[in-house]
PAGUKOL-499083 format. One record per atom (N, C-alpha, C): residue number from 1; x, y, z; residue in one letter. Coordinates in nm, 3 decimals, always signed. Layout:
<nodes>
(node NUM (X Y Z) "a") ...
</nodes>
This chain:
<nodes>
(node 1 (+12.168 -1.166 +11.978) "m") (node 1 (+12.224 -1.036 +11.949) "m") (node 1 (+12.304 -1.038 +11.818) "m") (node 2 (+12.380 -1.146 +11.798) "k") (node 2 (+12.458 -1.158 +11.674) "k") (node 2 (+12.365 -1.162 +11.552) "k") (node 3 (+12.251 -1.228 +11.567) "r") (node 3 (+12.157 -1.237 +11.455) "r") (node 3 (+12.099 -1.100 +11.422) "r") (node 4 (+12.073 -1.019 +11.523) "i") (node 4 (+12.020 -0.883 +11.499) "i") (node 4 (+12.124 -0.798 +11.427) "i") (node 5 (+12.250 -0.807 +11.472) "k") (node 5 (+12.357 -0.731 +11.406) "k") (node 5 (+12.373 -0.777 +11.261) "k") (node 6 (+12.369 -0.907 +11.239) "f") (node 6 (+12.381 -0.961 +11.104) "f") (node 6 (+12.264 -0.915 +11.017) "f") (node 7 (+12.143 -0.919 +11.073) "f") (node 7 (+12.025 -0.874 +11.000) "f") (node 7 (+12.036 -0.727 +10.965) "f") (node 8 (+12.080 -0.643 +11.059) "l") (node 8 (+12.099 -0.500 +11.031) "l") (node 8 (+12.204 -0.477 +10.924) "l") (node 9 (+12.312 -0.558 +10.930) "f") (node 9 (+12.417 -0.548 +10.830) "f") (node 9 (+12.359 -0.578 +10.691) "f") (node 10 (+12.283 -0.685 +10.679) "l") (node 10 (+12.221 -0.721 +10.551) "l") (node 10 (+12.120 -0.616 +10.505) "l") (node 11 (+12.051 -0.554 +10.601) "l") (node 11 (+11.953 -0.453 +10.567) "l") (node 11 (+12.018 -0.329 +10.507) "l") (node 12 (+12.132 -0.286 +10.559) "f") (node 12 (+12.197 -0.163 +10.515) "f") (node 12 (+12.301 -0.187 +10.405) "f") (node 13 (+12.333 -0.308 +10.374) "l") (node 13 (+12.432 -0.339 +10.270) "l") (node 13 (+12.396 -0.280 +10.134) "l") (node 14 (+12.272 -0.291 +10.085) "p") (node 14 (+12.239 -0.232 +9.955) "p") (node 14 (+12.257 -0.080 +9.952) "p") (node 15 (+12.231 -0.014 +10.064) "f") (node 15 (+12.248 +0.132 +10.070) "f") (node 15 (+12.395 +0.171 +10.058) "f") (node 16 (+12.482 +0.089 +10.115) "a") (node 16 (+12.625 +0.117 +10.107) "a") (node 16 (+12.673 +0.106 +9.963) "a") (node 17 (+12.630 +0.002 +9.890) "f") (node 17 (+12.669 -0.013 +9.750) "f") (node 17 (+12.609 +0.098 +9.663) "f") (node 18 (+12.489 +0.140 +9.693) "t") (node 18 (+12.426 +0.250 +9.618) "t") (node 18 (+12.505 +0.377 +9.638) "t") (node 19 (+12.547 +0.406 +9.760) "a") (node 19 (+12.625 +0.526 +9.788) "a") (node 19 (+12.758 +0.521 +9.715) "a") (node 20 (+12.824 +0.405 +9.713) "l") (node 20 (+12.952 +0.392 +9.641) "l") (node 20 (+12.932 +0.410 +9.492) "l") (node 21 (+12.826 +0.353 +9.437) "a") (node 21 (+12.802 +0.361 +9.293) "a") (node 21 (+12.774 +0.504 +9.250) "a") (node 22 (+12.713 +0.584 +9.334) "q") (node 22 (+12.679 +0.720 +9.296) "q") (node 22 (+12.800 +0.812 +9.287) "q") (node 23 (+12.914 +0.771 +9.342) "e") (node 23 (+13.034 +0.851 +9.334) "e") (node 23 (+13.090 +0.854 +9.191) "e") (node 24 (+13.064 +0.751 +9.114) "y") (node 24 (+13.119 +0.743 +8.980) "y") (node 24 (+13.031 +0.822 +8.883) "y") (node 25 (+13.097 +0.899 +8.794) "a") (node 25 (+13.023 +0.986 +8.702) "a") (node 25 (+13.042 +0.950 +8.555) "a") (node 26 (+13.157 +0.889 +8.522) "t") (node 26 (+13.185 +0.863 +8.381) "t") (node 26 (+13.250 +0.727 +8.360) "t") (node 27 (+13.237 +0.678 +8.237) "i") (node 27 (+13.319 +0.567 +8.188) "i") (node 27 (+13.425 +0.633 +8.100) "i") (node 28 (+13.551 +0.605 +8.127) "n") (node 28 (+13.661 +0.659 +8.049) "n") (node 28 (+13.722 +0.548 +7.966) "n") (node 29 (+13.724 +0.567 +7.834) "v") (node 29 (+13.787 +0.470 +7.744) "v") (node 29 (+13.923 +0.529 +7.707) "v") (node 30 (+14.030 +0.462 +7.751) "i") (node 30 (+14.166 +0.510 +7.727) "i") (node 30 (+14.223 +0.429 +7.612) "i") (node 31 (+14.261 +0.502 +7.507) "m") (node 31 (+14.313 +0.439 +7.386) "m") (node 31 (+14.465 +0.423 +7.395) "m") (node 32 (+14.523 +0.337 +7.315) "k") (node 32 (+14.667 +0.315 +7.315) "k") (node 32 (+14.744 +0.439 +7.271) "k") (node 33 (+14.679 +0.529 +7.191) "d") (node 33 (+14.747 +0.650 +7.147) "d") (node 33 (+14.741 +0.761 +7.252) "d") (node 34 (+14.680 +0.734 +7.369) "g") (node 34 (+14.673 +0.832 +7.477) "g") (node 34 (+14.544 +0.911 +7.481) "g") (node 35 (+14.461 +0.903 +7.380) "s") (node 35 (+14.336 +0.978 +7.381) "s") (node 35 (+14.237 +0.913 +7.477) "s") (node 36 (+14.148 +0.996 +7.531) "i") (node 36 (+14.049 +0.948 +7.627) "i") (node 36 (+13.912 +0.995 +7.582) "i") (node 37 (+13.816 +0.904 +7.583) "t") (node 37 (+13.677 +0.937 +7.555) "t") (node 37 (+13.596 +0.911 +7.681) "t") (node 38 (+13.515 +1.010 +7.720) "n") (node 38 (+13.434 +0.999 +7.841) "n") (node 38 (+13.287 +0.988 +7.806) "n") (node 39 (+13.216 +0.902 +7.876) "v") (node 39 (+13.071 +0.888 +7.861) "v") (node 39 (+13.010 +0.905 +7.999) "v") (node 40 (+12.917 +0.997 +8.011) "q") (node 40 (+12.853 +1.025 +8.139) "q") (node 40 (+12.764 +0.908 +8.180) "q") (node 41 (+12.776 +0.865 +8.305) "l") (node 41 (+12.691 +0.756 +8.353) "l") (node 41 (+12.545 +0.797 +8.364) "l") (node 42 (+12.519 +0.927 +8.377) "k") (node 42 (+12.380 +0.971 +8.384) "k") (node 42 (+12.307 +0.946 +8.252) "k") (node 43 (+12.382 +0.920 +8.144) "e") (node 43 (+12.323 +0.884 +8.015) "e") (node 43 (+12.287 +0.736 +8.009) "e") (node 44 (+12.311 +0.662 +8.117) "q") (node 44 (+12.282 +0.520 +8.129) "q") (node 44 (+12.340 +0.439 +8.012) "q") (node 45 (+12.472 +0.439 +7.997) "p") (node 45 (+12.532 +0.368 +7.884) "p") (node 45 (+12.524 +0.217 +7.901) "p") (node 46 (+12.517 +0.151 +7.787) "k") (node 46 (+12.519 +0.005 +7.781) "k") (node 46 (+12.651 -0.032 +7.715) "k") (node 47 (+12.735 -0.108 +7.784) "v") (node 47 (+12.867 -0.146 +7.734) "v") (node 47 (+12.861 -0.290 +7.688) "v") (node 48 (+12.897 -0.311 +7.560) "t") (node 48 (+12.896 -0.447 +7.505) "t") (node 48 (+13.021 -0.467 +7.419) "t") (node 49 (+13.051 -0.592 +7.392) "f") (node 49 (+13.156 -0.627 +7.296) "f") (node 49 (+13.089 -0.697 +7.180) "f") (node 50 (+13.107 -0.641 +7.061) "i") (node 50 (+13.050 -0.700 +6.941) "i") (node 50 (+13.167 -0.729 +6.846) "i") (node 51 (+13.192 -0.855 +6.825) "g") (node 51 (+13.309 -0.893 +6.742) "g") (node 51 (+13.435 -0.841 +6.808) "g") (node 52 (+13.514 -0.764 +6.733) "d") (node 52 (+13.638 -0.707 +6.785) "d") (node 52 (+13.620 -0.564 +6.832) "d") (node 53 (+13.497 -0.523 +6.863) "n") (node 53 (+13.470 -0.385 +6.900) "n") (node 53 (+13.410 -0.372 +7.039) "n") (node 54 (+13.453 -0.267 +7.109) "l") (node 54 (+13.389 -0.225 +7.233) "l") (node 54 (+13.282 -0.123 +7.191) "l") (node 55 (+13.158 -0.147 +7.229) "v") (node 55 (+13.048 -0.059 +7.187) "v") (node 55 (+12.982 -0.003 +7.313) "v") (node 56 (+12.972 +0.132 +7.319) "i") (node 56 (+12.902 +0.198 +7.429) "i") (node 56 (+12.784 +0.272 +7.367) "i") (node 57 (+12.664 +0.235 +7.413) "t") (node 57 (+12.542 +0.291 +7.356) "t") (node 57 (+12.463 +0.363 +7.463) "t") (node 58 (+12.418 +0.486 +7.430) "t") (node 58 (+12.327 +0.561 +7.516) "t") (node 58 (+12.204 +0.594 +7.434) "t") (node 59 (+12.111 +0.664 +7.495) "s") (node 59 (+11.990 +0.701 +7.421) "s") (node 59 (+12.020 +0.803 +7.311) "s") (node 60 (+12.131 +0.876 +7.324) "s") (node 60 (+12.161 +0.982 +7.226) "s") (node 60 (+12.274 +0.949 +7.129) "s") (node 61 (+12.356 +0.846 +7.161) "k") (node 61 (+12.470 +0.817 +7.071) "k") (node 61 (+12.517 +0.673 +7.090) "k") (node 62 (+12.595 +0.630 +6.993) "s") (node 62 (+12.659 +0.500 +6.998) "s") (node 62 (+12.805 +0.516 +6.960) "s") (node 63 (+12.895 +0.475 +7.049) "l") (node 63 (+13.038 +0.486 +7.025) "l") (node 63 (+13.095 +0.346 +7.004) "l") (node 64 (+13.183 +0.333 +6.905) "q") (node 64 (+13.241 +0.203 +6.873) "q") (node 64 (+13.391 +0.218 +6.869) "q") (node 65 (+13.463 +0.128 +6.940) "f") (node 65 (+13.609 +0.132 +6.947) "f") (node 65 (+13.663 -0.004 +6.907) "f") (node 66 (+13.766 -0.003 +6.823) "d") (node 66 (+13.833 -0.128 +6.788) "d") (node 66 (+13.903 -0.179 +6.913) "d") (node 67 (+13.873 -0.302 +6.952) "r") (node 67 (+13.927 -0.359 +7.076) "r") (node 67 (+14.079 -0.356 +7.077) "r") (node 68 (+14.144 -0.368 +6.963) "n") (node 68 (+14.290 -0.367 +6.956) "n") (node 68 (+14.348 -0.229 +6.982) "n") (node 69 (+14.267 -0.124 +6.967) "d") (node 69 (+14.315 +0.013 +6.991) "d") (node 69 (+14.288 +0.061 +7.134) "d") (node 70 (+14.209 -0.015 +7.210) "v") (node 70 (+14.173 +0.025 +7.346) "v") (node 70 (+14.278 -0.029 +7.443) "v") (node 71 (+14.336 +0.062 +7.522) "q") (node 71 (+14.430 +0.019 +7.627) "q") (node 71 (+14.351 -0.038 +7.744) "q") (node 72 (+14.252 +0.039 +7.793) "h") (node 72 (+14.161 -0.008 +7.898) "h") (node 72 (+14.048 +0.091 +7.914) "h") (node 73 (+13.947 +0.054 +7.991) "f") (node 73 (+13.844 +0.148 +8.026) "f") (node 73 (+13.816 +0.139 +8.175) "f") (node 74 (+13.783 +0.255 +8.234) "t") (node 74 (+13.764 +0.264 +8.378) "t") (node 74 (+13.642 +0.348 +8.408) "t") (node 75 (+13.604 +0.350 +8.532) "y") (node 75 (+13.501 +0.439 +8.583) "y") (node 75 (+13.571 +0.550 +8.659) "y") (node 76 (+13.523 +0.672 +8.643) "a") (node 76 (+13.583 +0.786 +8.713) "a") (node 76 (+13.483 +0.852 +8.803) "a") (node 77 (+13.532 +0.901 +8.915) "k") (node 77 (+13.445 +0.969 +9.011) "k") (node 77 (+13.415 +1.109 +8.961) "k") (node 78 (+13.308 +1.164 +9.014) "a") (node 78 (+13.266 +1.299 +8.978) "a") (node 78 (+13.370 +1.399 +9.025) "a") (node 79 (+13.393 +1.502 +8.944) "s") (node 79 (+13.481 +1.611 +8.981) "s") (node 79 (+13.431 +1.736 +8.913) "s") (node 80 (+13.494 +1.846 +8.941) "s") (node 80 (+13.451 +1.973 +8.883) "s") (node 80 (+13.478 +1.979 +8.733) "s") (node 81 (+13.584 +1.911 +8.689) "v") (node 81 (+13.618 +1.913 +8.548) "v") (node 81 (+13.605 +1.772 +8.495) "v") (node 82 (+13.511 +1.749 +8.407) "n") (node 82 (+13.491 +1.618 +8.346) "n") (node 82 (+13.507 +1.628 +8.194) "n") (node 83 (+13.537 +1.519 +8.131) "g") (node 83 (+13.536 +1.514 +7.986) "g") (node 83 (+13.653 +1.579 +7.918) "g") (node 84 (+13.772 +1.573 +7.977) "v") (node 84 (+13.888 +1.630 +7.911) "v") (node 84 (+13.947 +1.524 +7.820) "v") (node 85 (+13.948 +1.552 +7.694) "n") (node 85 (+14.004 +1.461 +7.594) "n") (node 85 (+14.143 +1.507 +7.557) "n") (node 86 (+14.232 +1.412 +7.542) "v") (node 86 (+14.366 +1.445 +7.498) "v") (node 86 (+14.364 +1.452 +7.347) "v") (node 87 (+14.402 +1.566 +7.291) "d") (node 87 (+14.400 +1.583 +7.146) "d") (node 87 (+14.543 +1.612 +7.101) "d") (node 88 (+14.604 +1.513 +7.040) "k") (node 88 (+14.744 +1.527 +6.997) "k") (node 88 (+14.760 +1.635 +6.891) "k") (node 89 (+14.657 +1.667 +6.816) "s") (node 89 (+14.665 +1.769 +6.713) "s") (node 89 (+14.586 +1.893 +6.758) "s") (node 90 (+14.638 +1.960 +6.859) "k") (node 90 (+14.572 +2.079 +6.914) "k") (node 90 (+14.540 +2.177 +6.803) "k") (node 91 (+14.430 +2.250 +6.821) "s") (node 91 (+14.392 +2.350 +6.723) "s") (node 91 (+14.453 +2.486 +6.756) "s") (node 92 (+14.548 +2.490 +6.850) "f") (node 92 (+14.611 +2.617 +6.889) "f") (node 92 (+14.752 +2.589 +6.938) "f") (node 93 (+14.828 +2.697 +6.949) "s") (node 93 (+14.961 +2.689 +7.010) "s") (node 93 (+14.965 +2.791 +7.122) "s") (node 94 (+15.054 +2.769 +7.216) "q") (node 94 (+15.067 +2.859 +7.331) "q") (node 94 (+15.202 +2.927 +7.326) "q") (node 95 (+15.200 +3.061 +7.329) "q") (node 95 (+15.323 +3.139 +7.335) "q") (node 95 (+15.313 +3.230 +7.457) "q") (node 96 (+15.373 +3.186 +7.568) "g") (node 96 (+15.366 +3.262 +7.692) "g") (node 96 (+15.224 +3.268 +7.744) "g") (node 97 (+15.171 +3.389 +7.752) "e") (node 97 (+15.036 +3.410 +7.804) "e") (node 97 (+14.933 +3.427 +7.693) "e") (node 98 (+14.967 +3.382 +7.572) "t") (node 98 (+14.877 +3.398 +7.457) "t") (node 98 (+14.853 +3.263 +7.390) "t") (node 99 (+14.727 +3.236 +7.360) "l") (node 99 (+14.692 +3.118 +7.280) "l") (node 99 (+14.666 +3.165 +7.138) "l") (node 100 (+14.727 +3.098 +7.041) "i") (node 100 (+14.716 +3.137 +6.902) "i") (node 100 (+14.641 +3.027 +6.827) "i") (node 101 (+14.527 +3.065 +6.772) "f") (node 101 (+14.443 +2.972 +6.695) "f") (node 101 (+14.459 +3.009 +6.548) "f") (node 102 (+14.497 +2.912 +6.464) "n") (node 102 (+14.523 +2.942 +6.322) "n") (node 102 (+14.410 +2.904 +6.228) "n") (node 103 (+14.329 +2.810 +6.265) "s") (node 103 (+14.226 +2.764 +6.170) "s") (node 103 (+14.097 +2.724 +6.243) "s") (node 104 (+14.039 +2.818 +6.314) "l") (node 104 (+13.913 +2.790 +6.383) "l") (node 104 (+13.798 +2.783 +6.283) "l") (node 105 (+13.711 +2.688 +6.303) "k") (node 105 (+13.590 +2.681 +6.221) "k") (node 105 (+13.504 +2.804 +6.250) "k") (node 106 (+13.415 +2.837 +6.160) "s") (node 106 (+13.329 +2.952 +6.176) "s") (node 106 (+13.251 +2.944 +6.308) "s") (node 107 (+13.252 +3.053 +6.382) "d") (node 107 (+13.180 +3.065 +6.510) "d") (node 107 (+13.218 +2.956 +6.610) "d") (node 108 (+13.349 +2.928 +6.621) "s") (node 108 (+13.396 +2.831 +6.719) "s") (node 108 (+13.381 +2.886 +6.860) "s") (node 109 (+13.347 +2.798 +6.950) "h") (node 109 (+13.326 +2.835 +7.088) "h") (node 109 (+13.454 +2.800 +7.165) "h") (node 110 (+13.524 +2.900 +7.219) "v") (node 110 (+13.649 +2.880 +7.294) "v") (node 110 (+13.621 +2.914 +7.440) "v") (node 111 (+13.645 +2.816 +7.528) "q") (node 111 (+13.623 +2.837 +7.670) "q") (node 111 (+13.749 +2.798 +7.746) "q") (node 112 (+13.779 +2.874 +7.851) "i") (node 112 (+13.892 +2.844 +7.940) "i") (node 112 (+13.835 +2.817 +8.079) "i") (node 113 (+13.872 +2.702 +8.136) "y") (node 113 (+13.826 +2.662 +8.269) "y") (node 113 (+13.944 +2.650 +8.364) "y") (node 114 (+13.926 +2.693 +8.489) "c") (node 114 (+14.023 +2.663 +8.594) "c") (node 114 (+14.018 +2.514 +8.620) "c") (node 115 (+14.119 +2.463 +8.686) "i") (node 115 (+14.122 +2.320 +8.715) "i") (node 115 (+14.010 +2.280 +8.810) "i") (node 116 (+13.953 +2.376 +8.884) "d") (node 116 (+13.840 +2.344 +8.974) "d") (node 116 (+13.706 +2.350 +8.901) "d") (node 117 (+13.708 +2.377 +8.769) "g") (node 117 (+13.586 +2.370 +8.691) "g") (node 117 (+13.520 +2.504 +8.665) "g") (node 118 (+13.571 +2.613 +8.719) "r") (node 118 (+13.511 +2.745 +8.695) "r") (node 118 (+13.546 +2.796 +8.556) "r") (node 119 (+13.445 +2.848 +8.487) "l") (node 119 (+13.466 +2.909 +8.355) "l") (node 119 (+13.525 +3.047 +8.376) "l") (node 120 (+13.645 +3.073 +8.317) "v") (node 120 (+13.710 +3.203 +8.337) "v") (node 120 (+13.716 +3.286 +8.209) "v") (node 121 (+13.702 +3.224 +8.094) "k") (node 121 (+13.696 +3.297 +7.966) "k") (node 121 (+13.602 +3.221 +7.874) "k") (node 122 (+13.527 +3.299 +7.795) "d") (node 122 (+13.430 +3.239 +7.703) "d") (node 122 (+13.418 +3.332 +7.584) "d") (node 123 (+13.468 +3.288 +7.467) "v") (node 123 (+13.463 +3.371 +7.347) "v") (node 123 (+13.417 +3.288 +7.228) "v") (node 124 (+13.367 +3.357 +7.127) "t") (node 124 (+13.335 +3.296 +6.998) "t") (node 124 (+13.427 +3.358 +6.895) "t") (node 125 (+13.493 +3.274 +6.815) "a") (node 125 (+13.590 +3.325 +6.719) "a") (node 125 (+13.590 +3.238 +6.594) "a") (node 126 (+13.653 +3.288 +6.489) "s") (node 126 (+13.666 +3.216 +6.362) "s") (node 126 (+13.804 +3.242 +6.304) "s") (node 127 (+13.853 +3.149 +6.222) "g") (node 127 (+13.979 +3.167 +6.150) "g") (node 127 (+14.098 +3.183 +6.243) "g") (node 128 (+14.181 +3.285 +6.217) "c") (node 128 (+14.298 +3.314 +6.300) "c") (node 128 (+14.256 +3.404 +6.416) "c") (node 129 (+14.299 +3.368 +6.536) "f") (node 129 (+14.255 +3.440 +6.654) "f") (node 129 (+14.360 +3.425 +6.764) "f") (node 130 (+14.386 +3.532 +6.838) "e") (node 130 (+14.476 +3.527 +6.953) "e") (node 130 (+14.398 +3.558 +7.079) "e") (node 131 (+14.417 +3.475 +7.181) "l") (node 131 (+14.348 +3.493 +7.308) "l") (node 131 (+14.452 +3.519 +7.416) "l") (node 132 (+14.447 +3.640 +7.473) "n") (node 132 (+14.542 +3.681 +7.576) "n") (node 132 (+14.496 +3.631 +7.712) "n") (node 133 (+14.586 +3.566 +7.785) "l") (node 133 (+14.554 +3.510 +7.915) "l") (node 133 (+14.624 +3.583 +8.029) "l") (node 134 (+14.671 +3.706 +8.004) "d") (node 134 (+14.748 +3.778 +8.106) "d") (node 134 (+14.668 +3.813 +8.230) "d") (node 135 (+14.535 +3.809 +8.222) "s") (node 135 (+14.453 +3.839 +8.340) "s") (node 135 (+14.437 +3.717 +8.432) "s") (node 136 (+14.485 +3.601 +8.387) "l") (node 136 (+14.473 +3.479 +8.467) "l") (node 136 (+14.598 +3.457 +8.550) "l") (node 137 (+14.581 +3.391 +8.665) "n") (node 137 (+14.694 +3.354 +8.750) "n") (node 137 (+14.767 +3.235 +8.690) "n") (node 138 (+14.891 +3.216 +8.731) "a") (node 138 (+14.965 +3.097 +8.689) "a") (node 138 (+14.891 +2.974 +8.738) "a") (node 139 (+14.891 +2.866 +8.660) "g") (node 139 (+14.824 +2.744 +8.701) "g") (node 139 (+14.790 +2.655 +8.583) "g") (node 140 (+14.710 +2.554 +8.611) "i") (node 140 (+14.665 +2.459 +8.509) "i") (node 140 (+14.524 +2.496 +8.467) "i") (node 141 (+14.501 +2.500 +8.337) "y") (node 141 (+14.372 +2.535 +8.282) "y") (node 141 (+14.331 +2.434 +8.176) "y") (node 142 (+14.202 +2.428 +8.151) "i") (node 142 (+14.147 +2.345 +8.045) "i") (node 142 (+14.096 +2.439 +7.935) "i") (node 143 (+14.146 +2.419 +7.813) "v") (node 143 (+14.102 +2.497 +7.697) "v") (node 143 (+14.006 +2.408 +7.619) "v") (node 144 (+13.883 +2.452 +7.606) "k") (node 144 (+13.783 +2.376 +7.532) "k") (node 144 (+13.749 +2.452 +7.405) "k") (node 145 (+13.775 +2.390 +7.291) "v") (node 145 (+13.742 +2.448 +7.161) "v") (node 145 (+13.636 +2.358 +7.099) "v") (node 146 (+13.514 +2.412 +7.091) "n") (node 146 (+13.398 +2.333 +7.048) "n") (node 146 (+13.385 +2.210 +7.138) "n") (node 147 (+13.414 +2.092 +7.090) "e") (node 147 (+13.397 +1.971 +7.171) "e") (node 147 (+13.529 +1.908 +7.213) "e") (node 148 (+13.642 +1.972 +7.184) "t") (node 148 (+13.772 +1.917 +7.217) "t") (node 148 (+13.837 +1.997 +7.330) "t") (node 149 (+13.883 +1.928 +7.432) "s") (node 149 (+13.944 +1.993 +7.548) "s") (node 149 (+14.091 +1.954 +7.561) "s") (node 150 (+14.173 +2.051 +7.601) "t") (node 150 (+14.317 +2.031 +7.614) "t") (node 150 (+14.364 +2.099 +7.742) "t") (node 151 (+14.452 +2.034 +7.814) "k") (node 151 (+14.508 +2.090 +7.936) "k") (node 151 (+14.630 +2.176 +7.900) "k") (node 152 (+14.639 +2.296 +7.961) "i") (node 152 (+14.756 +2.381 +7.942) "i") (node 152 (+14.810 +2.421 +8.079) "i") (node 153 (+14.936 +2.460 +8.081) "i") (node 153 (+14.996 +2.516 +8.202) "i") (node 153 (+15.035 +2.659 +8.172) "i") (node 154 (+14.986 +2.751 +8.253) "l") (node 154 (+15.017 +2.892 +8.238) "l") (node 154 (+15.119 +2.930 +8.344) "l") (node 155 (+15.238 +2.972 +8.298) "r") (node 155 (+15.345 +3.011 +8.389) "r") (node 155 (+15.362 +3.162 +8.382) "r") (node 156 (+15.391 +3.221 +8.495) "k") (node 156 (+15.411 +3.368 +8.500) "k") (node 156 (+15.550 +3.399 +8.550) "k") 
</nodes>
């Protein structure tokens, strides 16, 4: 009986590891300056160290990080909001319920997401632009401008 249980355990062990592995969605590279770069695991990245660099290569891109600038890298589980990068030089300022953009590139794509990942605002703008958020409830939101995302807190 013990042999049957052991055999069944060995038979189902690979399925357990597969289920655990599927929970992870990204590799997050956390830099010493606080910035975070995310790479989707569905892109099948290859992580290598070449000289003093951490190199992550996918079929569509290759990212290279100086090993001395990397604090650590981790795997992150799937969630509704992925790929939030910390950008110390935000392209906007927040004044109450208004976001003020001073130097947007031509036809910049500005999106506002709830923390659960729902898109609540989506606009295209250029140059100086003000985006009123008074229709939104108080809470935490993600502001995505082109490819850069920033977390904001909206208080009412």
